[in-house]
C-alpha positions as a Markdown table, in Angstrom:
| # | Residue | x | y | z |
|---|---|---|---|---|
| 1 | Met | 22.5 | -140.2 | 18.2 |
| 2 | Phe | 19.1 | -139.9 | 19.5 |
| 3 | Arg | 19.1 | -142.3 | 22.0 |
| 4 | Ser | 23.1 | -141.4 | 23.3 |
| 5 | Leu | 21.7 | -138.2 | 23.9 |
| 6 | Ile | 19.1 | -139.9 | 25.7 |
| 7 | Thr | 21.8 | -142.2 | 27.3 |
| 8 | Leu | 23.8 | -139.1 | 28.7 |
| 9 | Phe | 21.6 | -136.9 | 30.0 |
| 10 | Cys | 20.4 | -139.8 | 32.4 |
| 11 | Leu | 24.0 | -140.4 | 33.6 |
| 12 | Val | 24.7 | -137.0 | 33.7 |
| 13 | Ala | 21.0 | -136.2 | 36.3 |
| 14 | Leu | 22.7 | -139.5 | 38.4 |
| 15 | Ala | 25.8 | -138.0 | 39.3 |
| 16 | Phe | 23.9 | -134.8 | 40.5 |
| 17 | Ala | 21.5 | -136.8 | 41.9 |
| 18 | Ala | 23.5 | -139.0 | 43.7 |
| 19 | Ala | 25.5 | -135.5 | 45.1 |
| 20 | Ala | 24.4 | -133.3 | 48.6 |
| 21 | Pro | 23.4 | -130.3 | 47.8 |
| 22 | Met | 25.7 | -127.1 | 48.9 |
| 23 | Asn | 25.3 | -126.9 | 53.2 |
| 24 | Gln | 23.3 | -130.8 | 52.9 |
| 25 | Gln | 25.1 | -133.9 | 53.5 |
| 26 | Ser | 24.3 | -138.4 | 52.1 |
| 27 | Cys | 26.2 | -140.5 | 54.3 |
| 28 | Lys | 26.2 | -144.4 | 52.9 |
| 29 | Ala | 26.9 | -146.5 | 55.8 |
| 30 | Thr | 27.8 | -150.1 | 53.9 |
| 31 | Asp | 28.1 | -152.9 | 56.0 |
| 32 | His | 30.9 | -155.9 | 56.1 |
| 33 | Gly | 30.6 | -157.3 | 59.4 |
| 34 | Leu | 32.6 | -155.6 | 61.6 |
| 35 | Val | 33.8 | -152.8 | 59.9 |
| 36 | Ile | 31.1 | -150.3 | 58.0 |
| 37 | Asn | 32.3 | -148.3 | 54.7 |
| 38 | Tyr | 31.4 | -144.7 | 55.3 |
| 39 | Asp | 31.2 | -143.3 | 50.8 |
| 40 | Ile | 30.1 | -139.3 | 52.3 |
| 41 | Ser | 29.0 | -136.5 | 50.2 |
| 42 | Ile | 29.8 | -133.4 | 51.1 |
| 43 | Gly | 28.0 | -129.9 | 50.2 |
| 44 | Arg | 31.3 | -127.4 | 50.7 |
| 45 | Tyr | 33.7 | -127.1 | 47.9 |
| 46 | Tyr | 36.8 | -129.3 | 48.2 |
| 47 | Met | 39.4 | -127.7 | 50.3 |
| 48 | Lys | 42.4 | -130.0 | 51.2 |
| 49 | Ser | 42.9 | -128.0 | 54.4 |
| 50 | Lys | 39.3 | -129.0 | 54.9 |
| 51 | Cys | 40.2 | -132.9 | 54.1 |
| 52 | Asp | 43.3 | -133.1 | 55.8 |
| 53 | Ala | 41.5 | -132.0 | 59.2 |
| 54 | Ala | 39.2 | -134.0 | 59.0 |
| 55 | Ile | 41.9 | -136.8 | 58.5 |
| 56 | Arg | 43.6 | -135.9 | 61.4 |
| 57 | Gly | 40.6 | -135.2 | 64.0 |
| 58 | Leu | 39.1 | -139.4 | 63.3 |
| 59 | Lys | 42.5 | -141.0 | 63.8 |
| 60 | Lys | 42.5 | -138.7 | 67.1 |
| 61 | Ser | 38.8 | -139.0 | 67.9 |
| 62 | Gly | 38.7 | -143.0 | 67.9 |
| 63 | Ala | 36.8 | -143.4 | 64.9 |
| 64 | Leu | 40.1 | -145.7 | 63.3 |
| 65 | Pro | 39.5 | -145.1 | 59.8 |
| 66 | Ser | 41.2 | -146.9 | 56.9 |
| 67 | Met | 41.8 | -147.3 | 53.5 |
| 68 | Val | 40.7 | -142.5 | 53.6 |
| 69 | Arg | 40.5 | -140.7 | 50.2 |
| 70 | Cys | 39.3 | -137.1 | 49.9 |
| 71 | Asn | 39.0 | -135.8 | 47.2 |
| 72 | Ala | 36.3 | -133.7 | 44.7 |
| 73 | Asp | 33.5 | -135.0 | 43.2 |
| 74 | Ser | 32.3 | -133.9 | 39.4 |
| 75 | Arg | 30.4 | -130.2 | 41.1 |
| 76 | Gly | 34.0 | -129.7 | 43.0 |
| 77 | Met | 32.1 | -130.4 | 45.8 |
| 78 | Thr | 33.9 | -132.9 | 48.2 |
| 79 | Lys | 33.4 | -136.8 | 48.4 |
| 80 | Met | 34.6 | -138.7 | 51.4 |
| 81 | Thr | 35.1 | -142.6 | 51.9 |
| 82 | Phe | 36.8 | -144.7 | 54.2 |
| 83 | Asn | 36.7 | -148.4 | 56.3 |
| 84 | Ala | 35.9 | -148.1 | 60.5 |
| 85 | Met | 35.4 | -150.1 | 63.0 |
| 86 | Arg | 31.5 | -150.8 | 63.7 |
| 87 | Asp | 29.8 | -148.5 | 66.8 |
| 88 | Arg | 31.9 | -145.8 | 65.9 |
| 89 | Gln | 29.5 | -143.0 | 63.8 |
| 90 | Gly | 29.4 | -140.6 | 67.3 |
| 91 | Lys | 32.7 | -140.3 | 67.0 |
| 92 | Ile | 32.8 | -139.3 | 63.7 |
| 93 | Asn | 29.9 | -137.2 | 63.0 |
| 94 | Arg | 31.5 | -135.4 | 66.2 |
| 95 | Thr | 34.5 | -134.6 | 63.9 |
| 96 | Leu | 32.6 | -134.0 | 60.6 |
| 97 | Asn | 30.6 | -131.1 | 62.3 |
| 98 | Gly | 33.2 | -130.0 | 63.8 |
| 99 | Val | 35.8 | -129.5 | 60.4 |
| 100 | Trp | 32.5 | -128.5 | 58.7 |
| 101 | Thr | 30.9 | -125.9 | 60.8 |
| 102 | Ala | 28.1 | -124.8 | 57.4 |
| 103 | Ile | 26.8 | -128.5 | 57.3 |
| 104 | Arg | 26.2 | -128.8 | 61.5 |
| 105 | Asp | 24.0 | -125.4 | 62.1 |
| 106 | Asn | 21.9 | -127.2 | 58.6 |
| 107 | Gly | 21.3 | -130.3 | 60.9 |
| 108 | Gly | 24.7 | -132.2 | 60.6 |
| 109 | Phe | 25.5 | -135.0 | 60.2 |
| 110 | Asn | 24.0 | -138.2 | 60.1 |
| 111 | Cys | 26.7 | -141.3 | 59.3 |
| 112 | Arg | 24.4 | -144.7 | 60.3 |
| 113 | Gly | 26.5 | -147.1 | 62.4 |
| 114 | His | 24.4 | -150.5 | 61.7 |
């Protein structure tokens, strides 16, 4: 029983540690050659309209996203994942900063493109 509680506590702590604090972001970019996989935690409560605006903006910007997912994480904050071609990080960061201005005003998005 005690081991189960410790394991549960550790799993919950890891889930919260991976999420971005309010008004901040965490962007993990994984290089797969020509394509970069982006896993972004956004410290703003999930709103479908914001996700839709981000997806439209990424497509319009020429960032060429594919396999886009945008939903709420376990805390109700925004989680976004997608693939994009290499060297599109400037377009990605500008687009996301335009949608989530509270993040922009707190240091902004800084997704890398390898």
